[in-house]
N, C-alpha and C positions, 0 to 999 in steps of 0.2 A: 780461070781466076775472075774474069769479068762477070761470068755467069754467077759465080758464088757471091760476088759483091752485089749483083742485082737481086739475087734471092734474099740476101740479108737486108738490103734496102727495102724490098717488098714486104718482108716479114716485119720490119720496123714500122713501115707505113701502115700495115694491117693492124699492128698493135696500137698505133696512135689513133687509127680510125675507130677501133673498138673502144678505146679510152674516151674519145670524143663522143661516141654514141652513148656510152655509159653516163658521161657528164650531162649530155643533153637530156637523157631520160630522168636523171636526178633533178635537173633544173625544171623540166616540165612538171614533175611531181610536186616540187616546191611551189611552182607558180600556181598549180591547181589548189594546193593547200592554202596558199595566200589568198586566192580568190574566194575560197570557202570561208576563211576567217573574216575577210572583208564583208561578205554577205551576212555572216553571223553578227558581226559588229554593227552593221547598218540596221539589222533587225532589232538588236538589243537597244540601240539608240532610239529607234522609233518606238519601241515598246515602253521605254522610260518616258520619252517625250509625249507620246500620244498612243496609249495602249489600244484605242479603238482603230487606229490606222494601220498598225503593224500586225501581220499575221492573220488578220480576220478574213482577208480576201484570198489568201494563199498565193498572191502575186509577189514577185520579187520587188523589193523596195529599191528605188533608184537613188543614185548618189545625190541627185538634185533634190529629191524629197528630204533626204537627211540634212543636206546643206540648208535648205529653206527652214526646216524645223529648228536647227541649231541657231540660225539667224533670228528666228522668231523668239526663241528662248533668251538669246542675248539681248534683244531689244526689250523684252519684258523685264529682264533683270536690270537693265539700265534705267528703265522707267521706275522700277521699284526702288532703286537706290536714290533716284532724284526725289521721289515721293518721301522716302525716309529722311532725306536731308531737309526737305521742307517741313516735315513734321517735327524734326529735331530743332530747327530754328524757331518754329512756333512754340514748342515746349520751353525753349530757353527764354523766349520773350515773355511767356506767361510766368515763368519762375522769377524773372527779374521784376515783373509787375507785382507779383505776390510778395516779394521781399520788400519792395517799396511800401506796399500797403501795410505789411507787418510793422515796418519801421514807423510809419505814420501812426498806427494804432498805439505803439509803445509810447510815442511822443504825447499822444492824446491822453493815454492813461496816466502818464507822469504829470501832465498839466492838471488833469482832474484831481489827482492825488494831492498835488500842491495846493489846489484851490480849497480842498476840504481842510 
């Protein structure tokens, strides 16, 4: 009886070990695929950000390179937005001055018309 129970327990343990092994192989395969996807993503980011830096040397792109390039692009984007804001303010100022000049011209025209 005890021997049968031990055999059953061993069979159950063996089944669990096989299942654990199967899960481990699946996880390793998923991890490998995720790593490949990450490498592909990093390469794509670098190709978009800096085509000359990506793929030309055949070397793997490091995460730090990708991070630095993204930071650089973010900084350039922020500077561009600040420049756009300054230009918009300058444009608004010029439009305001132009309206004032146009209004003054109209007053002058009216005055000249009345003088004639």
